[in-house]
Each structure stands twice: as C-alpha cells, then as structure tokens.
N, C-alpha and C positions, 0 to 999 in steps of 0.2 A: 674564145676558149670556153669549153663546157666542162663542168665538173659533175661526174655521175657518182652517186653513192648507192651501192647495191648491198642489200642486207637480208639475212635470214635469221630471225630472232625467235626464240621459243616463246610460246604463249600459253603454256599448260597451267601455270599457277597464277594467282592474283598478282604476285610480285613480278613475275615475268611479263604479264600483260601490262602492268603499270610502267615497267621500264621500256617496253616496246612503244607504248603510247607517248611517253615522255620523249623518247628518241625522235619519233616522227614529228611531234610538235616542235621540238627544238630545231629540226631541219627546216620546217616550214617557217619558223621565226627568223631563220638565217637566210631566207629567200629561195629555198629549194621548192620545186613543184614536183608533184607526182607524175612520173612518166609511165610507170606500171606500178602494181601494188607494192613491190619491194625495191623499186628503183626511183630515186629522186634526182633531179637535175637542176643545175644552176648555171647561168651564164656568168662568166668572169671576164672582165675587161683585159686582164693581163695575167701572166704567169705568177707575178707577185701577189695579185689579188686572189688567185686560185690557192696559193700557199696559205694565205690567211684563213680561207674557208676550210681548207684541209685540216689546219690546226684546230679550228673550232669543232669540226666533226670528231677529231681524235679526242678532244677534251670531254665529249659527251658519250663516248662509247659505253654501251651496256656491259654488264659483267659477263653475260653469256651470249652465245650466238656468233655469227660471222658477219663482218662488215668489210666491204671492199670499196676503194675509191679509185676512180679512173679519170684522167684528164685528157680530153680530146680537143682537136681544133674545130673551128666553125665548119670547115670544109668536110671533115670526117663526120661531124654530126649531121650535116646536110646530106651526106651520102647514105644515111640510114634508110633502109627499105622497110616500110611498115606494111603488114598484111592484117586485114581485119576479117574475121570469120563472119558468116551471116547467121543470124538467129531467126528462125522462122516464127511467125506470129501464131498464137493459138487459132484453131479453126474458126472461132466466132469473131475474132478481132478483125476489124476492117482497116485498122491503122489510122482512123480519124479521131481527132480530139473533139470532145463535146465542148460547146461554148454555152455557158450559162449567162443569162441576162442579155 
C-alpha cells in the first residue's frame, strides 16, 4: 500500500516559505520520499499503518495551501507509467566527466 501526499503551498512570504519547508521536512522525517516536486510517497505495510501516517500528515498541515492524500495499492502504484523528457546538452558539452588525479 502506498500513501501519496500532493500539495500546492504558497511561498510568497518568508512565513509561507518557512511553513512550506517545515512541512516538507516533517514528511521526510516520517519516511516519505519525493516522487515529484510537490508529490511525496511512502510505502505502508497495511491500511492501519497508512491511517497512522495520514493522521501524522493531518497534524502538520500548513495554514494555507492545498494538500491531498491518496492511498493506492502496490499493484496500482506498479502500473504508473512514467515518461521522461530529453534535455539536450549545450553545443560544447560532450557529456564526458573530467577525472582529476
């Protein structure tokens, strides 16, 4: 079972930025890892375990912004199709890394 936390939080003021940073840090402390910039995931062994982590997320909700929590099965998570765009290298870059010493 996978728990996904999706969020869109304001970062205009110092206070907003601080709350955003604290929210992210607390998610990471609770075992979540970044899936995308505003999507964090955590594997849970059971539905009961997922409920515990849902409660923890609800306890740290920032004052402003939007936060969503989704619980999906391992099979559903395994069926996610990911697509990665290609970023071209600058004209001078050969893609090789220099080795010193």
